[in-house]
C-alpha positions as CSV (number, residue, x, y, z in Angstrom):
1,M,104.5,44.4,137.9
2,R,107.1,42.5,140.1
3,Y,107.6,40.5,143.1
4,Q,110.4,41.1,146.1
5,Q,111.5,39.1,148.3
6,T,114.7,40.4,150.6
7,W,117.4,38.3,152.9
8,D,119.7,40.3,155.5
9,M,123.1,39.0,155.2
10,A,125.4,39.0,157.9
11,A,124.0,39.8,160.4
12,G,122.2,42.8,159.6
13,R,125.1,43.9,158.2
14,R,124.4,43.4,154.1
15,R,121.4,43.6,152.7
16,I,120.3,42.0,149.1
17,V,116.3,43.3,147.7
18,M,115.4,40.8,145.0
19,A,112.8,42.5,142.6
20,G,112.0,40.5,139.9
21,L,110.5,42.2,136.4
22,G,107.2,39.8,134.6
23,G,108.0,38.0,131.0
24,A,107.3,38.9,127.9
25,L,103.2,37.3,127.2
26,A,100.7,40.8,129.2
27,L,97.5,39.9,130.1
28,V,94.5,40.7,128.0
29,A,92.4,40.6,130.9
30,A,92.7,41.7,134.9
31,V,91.1,43.1,137.8
32,P,91.0,47.0,137.5
33,A,91.5,48.9,140.2
34,R,89.2,50.2,142.1
35,A,89.4,53.8,143.9
36,D,89.8,52.5,147.0
37,D,92.6,50.6,146.9
38,A,95.3,53.2,149.0
39,A,93.0,52.6,152.2
40,P,94.9,53.0,155.4
41,G,96.0,49.5,156.2
42,A,96.1,48.6,153.1
43,Y,99.3,46.0,152.4
44,D,100.8,44.0,149.3
45,L,101.2,41.0,148.5
46,S,103.1,38.7,146.0
47,V,101.0,34.8,146.0
48,W,102.4,32.8,143.1
49,V,101.1,30.6,140.5
50,D,101.3,27.4,138.6
51,A,98.4,27.8,135.4
52,Q,97.7,26.5,132.5
53,F,96.7,29.0,129.7
54,G,93.3,26.7,127.2
55,P,94.3,27.9,123.5
56,D,91.7,30.3,124.2
57,G,93.9,32.4,126.3
58,A,91.4,31.5,129.6
59,I,92.7,30.5,132.2
60,R,92.4,26.0,133.0
61,Q,93.6,24.8,135.6
62,Y,96.0,26.1,138.5
63,S,97.1,26.2,141.5
64,F,99.0,27.7,144.6
65,V,102.9,27.7,145.2
66,D,102.5,27.8,149.5
67,E,99.2,27.4,149.3
68,A,99.4,25.6,152.8
69,Q,100.4,29.7,154.2
70,F,97.7,31.6,153.2
71,P,94.1,31.7,155.2
72,A,91.5,30.0,153.8
73,P,88.8,32.9,153.6
74,F,92.1,34.7,151.5
75,L,92.4,32.0,148.6
76,D,89.1,32.0,148.4
77,R,89.0,36.1,147.0
78,V,92.1,35.4,145.5
79,R,90.3,32.4,143.6
80,E,87.2,35.0,142.5
81,R,89.8,37.6,141.6
82,L,91.8,35.2,139.0
83,A,89.2,33.9,137.5
84,P,87.5,36.8,134.1
85,A,92.1,36.4,133.8
86,R,92.7,35.8,130.0
87,I,96.5,36.1,128.3
88,R,96.5,35.7,124.6
89,P,96.3,32.9,122.9
90,V,99.8,31.8,122.8
91,V,100.0,30.2,118.7
92,E,102.5,27.7,117.8
93,Q,103.1,26.9,114.0
94,G,99.3,29.0,113.3
95,R,97.1,26.8,116.0
96,A,96.3,28.2,118.8
97,V,97.5,25.6,121.8
98,S,97.8,24.7,125.9
99,F,100.2,27.1,127.1
100,Q,101.9,25.9,131.1
101,T,103.2,28.9,133.2
102,G,103.5,30.5,136.6
103,V,102.3,32.8,137.2
104,R,103.1,36.2,139.8
105,L,99.9,38.1,141.3
106,A,100.2,41.7,142.6
107,V,97.4,41.3,145.1
108,R,96.1,44.4,147.8
109,V,94.3,43.3,150.7
110,L,92.2,46.2,151.9
111,P,91.0,45.0,155.5
112,G,88.0,45.7,157.0
113,A,85.3,44.6,159.5
114,T,84.3,41.6,157.2
115,G,87.0,39.7,156.2
116,G,88.6,42.8,154.2
117,T,88.9,43.3,150.1
118,V,91.2,41.4,147.5
119,M,92.7,43.6,144.6
120,I,94.2,41.5,141.8
121,R,96.7,45.2,141.1
122,R,99.2,43.2,138.5
123,L,99.7,39.4,137.0
124,S,102.7,38.9,135.8
125,V,103.8,35.3,133.7
126,E,107.0,34.2,133.6
127,P,108.6,30.8,134.6
128,L,108.0,29.7,137.7
129,V,110.8,30.0,140.5
130,L,111.2,27.6,142.3
131,T,114.9,28.5,144.2
132,R,115.7,31.5,144.7
133,Y,120.1,32.4,145.5
134,A,122.1,35.0,146.7
135,A,126.1,34.9,145.5
136,S,128.4,36.1,148.4
137,F,128.1,39.7,149.5
138,P,131.0,41.5,147.0
139,R,134.1,41.8,149.3
140,D,134.9,45.4,147.8
141,I,131.4,46.8,148.5
142,G,130.8,44.9,152.4
143,A,133.6,46.4,152.8
144,T,131.9,50.1,152.4
145,P,129.9,51.7,155.0
146,G,126.4,52.7,153.6
147,W,126.8,52.0,150.2
148,N,123.7,51.1,148.3
149,G,123.8,50.2,144.1
150,R,120.9,48.1,142.0
151,V,122.1,45.4,138.9
152,T,119.6,44.2,137.0
153,A,120.1,40.5,136.0
154,I,118.2,39.5,132.2
155,C,117.9,35.6,132.7
156,T,117.6,33.2,129.3
157,V,115.7,29.7,131.2
158,G,116.2,27.0,129.4
159,I,114.2,24.0,128.9
160,D,116.4,21.9,132.8
161,G,115.3,25.3,134.3
162,R,118.2,27.0,135.1
163,C,119.3,30.1,133.7
164,K,121.6,29.7,129.8
165,A,122.9,32.6,129.8
166,V,122.8,35.5,132.0
167,A,122.9,40.0,130.8
168,T,122.9,43.0,133.0
169,R,122.3,46.1,132.9
170,A,123.8,48.6,135.5
171,V,124.1,52.6,135.9
172,P,128.2,53.7,134.5
173,G,130.2,53.3,137.9
174,I,128.6,50.4,139.8
175,P,131.9,48.1,139.9
176,E,132.2,44.8,138.1
177,S,132.2,43.5,141.3
178,V,128.5,43.3,141.5
179,R,128.1,42.3,138.1
180,R,129.4,38.8,138.9
181,F,127.2,39.0,142.1
182,A,124.4,39.0,139.8
183,V,125.3,36.1,137.7
184,A,126.4,33.9,140.0
185,S,123.5,34.5,142.7
186,M,121.0,34.1,139.0
187,D,123.4,30.5,138.5
188,G,122.3,29.1,141.5
189,W,118.0,30.0,140.8
190,R,116.5,26.8,139.4
191,F,112.7,27.4,137.4
192,K,110.1,25.1,135.9
193,P,110.4,26.3,132.3
194,Q,107.1,27.0,129.8
195,E,105.1,24.3,128.2
196,V,103.6,25.1,125.0
197,D,101.1,22.2,124.2
198,G,103.1,20.3,126.2
199,I,106.5,20.6,125.3
200,A,109.1,23.0,127.7
201,V,110.5,26.1,125.7
202,E,112.3,28.9,127.6
203,G,111.6,31.9,128.7
204,E,113.5,34.9,130.4
205,T,112.9,36.5,133.5
206,V,114.4,39.9,135.2
207,V,115.3,40.8,138.8
208,E,116.9,43.7,140.2
209,F,119.6,43.1,142.7
210,D,119.5,45.8,145.1
211,L,122.7,45.7,147.7
212,T,123.3,47.9,150.6
213,T,125.3,48.0,153.1
214,E,125.0,50.2,157.0
215,D,126.7,53.5,157.6
216,A,128.9,52.2,159.9
217,M,130.6,55.4,160.9
218,P,129.5,56.6,164.9
219,E,128.1,59.8,165.8
220,D,129.5,62.1,168.0
221,F,127.3,62.6,171.0
222,R,129.9,64.9,172.5
223,I,129.7,67.9,170.1
224,P,125.7,69.6,170.6
225,K,123.4,68.2,167.6
226,F,123.2,71.8,166.1
227,D,126.4,72.0,165.8
228,R,126.9,68.1,164.0
229,L,124.6,70.2,161.7
230,E,125.9,73.2,160.9
231,K,129.0,71.6,160.6
232,I,127.4,69.1,157.3
233,R,126.1,72.3,156.0
């Protein structure tokens, strides 16, 4: 369950890719994948929905975020596929209640002569993202050509829509500056908090930051390519 947002920093020299992992509430029902979902020309989109689920776990009402950027026929197809989606009913003090939350739809589009087919591959339930932010690129990493690495930020979203706590995960050897970058970045994110029975509650979202820099080493065109390959070996 992922969304992906790519930002190019410093004229393309530094690049940050952020991929968020969905929240803990699992969907009980979703439209199954079809055998032709890898057909030539297929492409993926992320569609955010601000949704309310009833006490029975069925989606009661919803609105598309950034609706104006999508063609109406596409949204009509998404509505058809979203209709049967359900979550496990949210229980508060032994009573099933309504649940307001952000829902990210990972949608695959299969182009066709009659307008194509829309498939919802995954649905993730998490606090609705309102604002994304990337802190200044780590200086030590920015000065290292051809560097790439990943850090994961686990954000506890408070009822004010801000990250009240951020934990990080990374493979051994990741510079501390990269962890600090992830924490500083999440401090600038804003969310619409989830609501249980009309009351704002804390939630959680997980964001992966992939950082890369260009390989700035120039290629020596004076040496024949075959010889260069031999030197590499």
